N, C-alpha and C positions, 0 to 999 in steps of 0.2 A: 452425797447423802442429804436427804431432805429432813429438816427439823420441823416438827409440827408447831404451828403458831396459830392461836386464835386471833382474829382480826376484828377491830372495832372501826366502824365508819361513823364519824361525827357529822350530823346534818343539821341544817337550819330548816325553817318551815317554807322552803322554796322548791318548786318542782325541778329546778335546775340541778339539785343535789342528786338526781337520778344518776348522773355521770359518775359521781363518787361511789355509789353503790355498785354500779356495773363494773367499774375499775377494780373495786375491792373484791368482787366475786372472782376475778381472774387471779388475784393473790390467794384467795381461798383455795383454789385448785392447786396452786403452786406450793402452799404451805400445809395443805392437808389438815386444816383446822376448822373451827366453827366461825361463822360470820355473824357479827352483831351490828345493829344499826341503832344509834342513840341520838336523840334530840333532847337537849336540856333547855328548858324555858325558865326565864326568870319568874319569880313569884308574882311580880306585877303584870306579867303578860297574860292576857286573857284570850288566847288564841282560839278557844272553842267557840267564842262569840263572834269571831272574825271568819266569815264564810270562806274567804279566799285562802287564809292560812290553814283552816281546818281541811279544806279540799286538797291543799298541797300535801299536808301530812297524810291524808288518806291515800293519795296517789303514791307517796313514798312508801307507805305501808304495803301497798300492792306490789311495788317494784321489789321491796325487800323480800316479800313472800316468794316472788318469782325466782329469786336466786337462793332460796333456802335460808333466809335470815328473818328474824323478828325485829320489828321496830319498837324500841322502848322509848317512852317519853317520860322524863323526870322534871320536876320543878325544883329549882334551887337558885339562890342569888350567888352562890359560889360555884360557878359553872366549871371552872378548871378542876377544883377539888372534887366535884361530883363526878366528872369524867374519870379522874384518877381513881376514885373509889370503885367506880363501875369496872374499870380496867383491871384493878387488882382482884376484885371479887370474881371476875370471869377469866382470869389468867390470860389477859391479852398480851400478845407479843408484838403486834403491829397496829398502829392507829393510822387510819386514812382520813385526811381532811382536805378541804379545798383551800386554795390560796386566798388570802384576804384581798379584796378589791382595791384597797388603798393602804397607806402607810401610817394611819393614825396610831397614836400611842395605845389606844384601847385594843388594838389588834396584835398584842404581844402574846397571843394564845400559845403559839409554838413554844416560846421560851418558858411560859408557865408550866405547860405540860412536860417539857423536857426536864425541868427541875423537879417536878412531882414524880415523874416516871423515868428516871435516868436509864433504865435497862430496857425500855420499850422503843422499838423502831417507830418513827413517825414519818409517814409518806405524804407529801404535799402534792395534790393533783392541781396543776395549773388551770386557770380559766381558759375556756376556748372561745 
């Protein structure tokens, strides 16, 4: 029996996040839920004045649309809490995110989300 789950994809302002959206769209079919794509930018980041980052977000917006999802961009210095609030408000059952490229202590995102959302499945898509 298939339990319906809404899925959230967490992206950065990089075109390579396309793979996360595409992978999550396959989960969407499996879980028969809605697909959400979210980018949380720190308040100090001015990505709209950065042509490369703005272009990447526009590209990810188009990819999101092509799989039936909307890309939401939020600004917050509390990225983990903002993602958790978004997940709770949209009844997310599964979060899809990319693996961190290195093991710096700042990359403890998984642990933070796990503690904020203990009942939400978190799927890490490895880098290719």
